[in-house]
C-alpha positions in Angstrom: 99.1 77.8 101.3 102.7 79.3 101.9 106.1 77.3 102.9 106.1 76.9 106.3 108.5 79.5 108.1 108.4 81.7 104.9 107.6 85.8 105.6 105.2 87.3 103.6 104.9 91.1 103.4 101.7 93.1 102.3 101.4 96.9 101.8 98.4 97.8 102.4 97.1 101.8 101.3 94.7 103.1 103.8 91.1 103.3 102.6 87.9 104.6 103.9 86.5 101.3 104.4 89.5 100.6 107.1 87.9 103.2 109.2 85.0 101.9 111.7 82.8 105.0 112.5 81.1 103.4 115.4 84.2 102.0 116.8 86.0 105.6 116.4 83.2 107.5 118.1 83.8 104.7 121.0 87.1 105.1 121.2 86.7 108.7 121.4 84.4 108.8 124.2 81.1 109.1 122.6 79.9 106.0 123.1 76.9 104.9 120.9 76.5 108.8 119.9 77.4 110.2 117.0 79.4 113.7 117.3 78.2 117.1 116.3 79.3 118.4 112.8 82.0 120.4 114.0 83.9 117.3 115.1 82.7 115.0 112.2 84.7 117.4 110.0 87.7 117.4 111.9 87.1 113.7 111.7 86.9 113.7 107.7 89.5 116.0 107.4 92.1 113.9 109.7 91.2 111.0 107.8 91.8 112.1 104.5 95.5 113.8 105.6 96.2 110.1 107.2 95.3 108.1 104.3 97.9 110.4 101.9 100.2 110.4 104.7 100.7 106.8 105.6 100.6 102.9 104.3 100.4 99.9 106.3 102.5 97.0 105.8 101.4 93.5 107.6 103.7 90.4 107.7 102.9 87.3 109.0 104.9 84.0 109.0 103.2 80.3 109.1 104.9 78.2 111.8 103.6 74.7 113.2 102.4 74.5 117.0 101.4 71.8 119.1 100.1 72.2 122.6 101.7 71.2 126.1 98.9 71.3 128.2 95.9 73.5 128.6 97.7 76.8 129.0 100.5 76.4 126.8 101.4 76.7 123.0 104.5 75.6 121.4 106.1 77.0 118.1 109.4 76.4 116.8 110.7 75.3 120.3 109.1 78.5 122.0 106.6 77.9 124.6 104.2 80.6 124.8 102.1 80.7 128.0 99.1 82.1 126.8 96.8 80.8 129.4 94.0 78.5 128.7 91.6 81.0 127.0 93.8 81.3 124.2 95.2 77.8 124.3 91.7 76.5 124.3 90.9 78.9 121.1 94.1 76.9 119.4 93.4 73.6 120.9 92.9 72.0 117.3 95.4 74.4 115.4 98.0 72.7 113.4 100.0 75.8 112.8 99.8 79.7 113.7 100.2 82.6 111.7 102.3 85.1 113.6 101.7 88.8 112.4 102.3 92.2 112.7 100.5 95.2 111.2 102.0 98.8 111.4 101.1 102.4 110.0 105.2 102.8 110.3 107.1 106.0 110.7 105.2 108.0 108.5 102.5 108.2 111.2 105.2 109.4 113.3 106.1 111.8 111.5 102.4 112.9 110.4 101.6 113.4 114.4 104.5 115.5 115.0 103.5 118.0 112.3 100.2 118.0 114.1 101.5 118.6 117.4 103.6 121.6 115.7 100.4 122.9 115.0 99.4 122.9 119.0 96.0 122.1 118.4 95.2 119.1 120.8 92.1 118.3 119.6 93.2 117.8 116.0 96.0 115.5 117.8 93.5 113.6 119.7 91.3 113.1 116.5 94.3 111.8 114.6 95.5 109.4 117.3 92.0 107.9 117.5 91.5 107.4 113.7 95.1 105.8 113.5 94.0 103.2 116.1 91.1 102.5 114.3 92.5 102.3 111.0 95.2 99.9 111.9 92.6 97.5 113.7 90.8 97.8 110.2 94.2 96.9 108.4 94.5 93.9 110.7 90.9 92.8 109.8 92.0 93.1 106.1 94.9 91.1 106.4 92.7 88.2 108.6 90.3 88.0 105.4 93.4 87.5 103.4 95.0 84.7 105.5 91.1 83.3 105.8 90.9 83.0 101.9 94.4 81.6 101.5 93.6 79.2 104.1 89.9 78.2 102.9 91.9 77.7 99.3 93.7 74.7 101.0 90.6 73.3 103.0 92.1 74.8 106.3 90.2 77.5 108.5 91.5 80.0 111.1 90.9 80.9 114.5 90.1 84.6 115.8 93.2 86.6 116.4 95.1 86.8 119.9 97.6 89.3 120.9 100.2 89.3 123.9 98.4 91.7 126.8 95.5 90.1 126.1 92.9 87.4 128.0 95.8 86.6 130.6 98.7 86.0 127.7 101.0 88.5 129.6 102.6 91.1 127.6 105.9 90.2 128.6 105.8 87.2 126.2 105.6 90.1 123.1 109.4 89.5 123.1 108.8 85.7 122.8 106.6 86.4 119.7 109.1 88.7 118.3 111.9 85.9 118.7 110.1 84.1 115.8 110.0 86.9 113.4 113.2 88.9 111.6 114.7 91.6 113.5 112.7 94.8 112.9 110.0 93.3 111.4 108.3 95.8 109.2 110.5 98.2 111.3 108.7 97.5 114.3 110.9 97.3 117.5 110.3 96.6 120.9 110.5 98.8 124.3 111.7 97.5 127.6 108.7 97.4 128.7 107.7 95.5 125.5 105.9 98.2 123.8 105.6 98.2 120.2 107.4 101.2 117.9 106.1 102.5 115.7 102.8 103.0 118.1 100.2 102.6 116.1 101.2 98.6 115.3 99.2 95.3 116.1 101.1 91.9 116.6 99.5 88.3 117.3 98.6 84.8 116.5 96.1 83.4 114.6 95.7 79.6 114.5 95.4 77.5 111.4 93.9 73.9 111.0 90.9 71.6 109.4 89.5 71.3 112.6 89.9 74.7 114.3 86.6 76.8 115.3 85.9 80.1 116.1 85.7 80.4 119.9 83.7 83.1 121.5 85.7 86.6 121.4 86.2 89.8 123.5 85.6 91.0 127.3 83.0 88.3 127.7 85.7 85.4 127.8 88.7 87.6 129.4 89.3 87.5 133.1 92.0 90.2 133.5 89.3 93.1 133.9 91.3 96.2 135.1 94.6 94.4 134.6 94.1 94.3 130.6 96.6 95.7 129.0 94.1 96.7 126.3 91.8 98.6 128.7 94.8 100.4 129.9 
């Protein structure tokens, strides 16, 4: 395990296996259906172009953590008011990985080129592909961290982000306060949204006795207030 507080960056070229087709179709509004051949051709074309245009960058920092009570986590003297769902998932964690993943400014430049072509279909498809690619790269980062921890006899929890499971989006600011300024080129707007837009941040619990709790909407009470759903 790396030295506590050290920041690690990983540059990850986009690969086709980062793109979960089923997740992409759901995001595009197809549910469990497969798009017709014309749309599939656009998906394939935009996927290739995006892989050529962008490279993802992941970064993470390991910090010690402890629990104040059933709804808070303390890291480096910073109190995250995560709510009880996330705090419960982290209850046996002795450390947290604070992470970011981004497709960077190259994605913005790529999308500006598409908008210049005034093709709203390709713009929509490209935006959807980029979202799913970002999630896929996040999964790769989690796999890398899982292997690193396993080598030290440690386990990891699921990842959680501000805006999910009653952890208010406003606490994005607190999370970023524990990272270098403009980490991986990411900045926050006044409404706590990350720029570049295809970016993810969050925490992952680490410890010898952590367990992976049920994950997803089934355990969340935010429903229509959920930032992710919006």
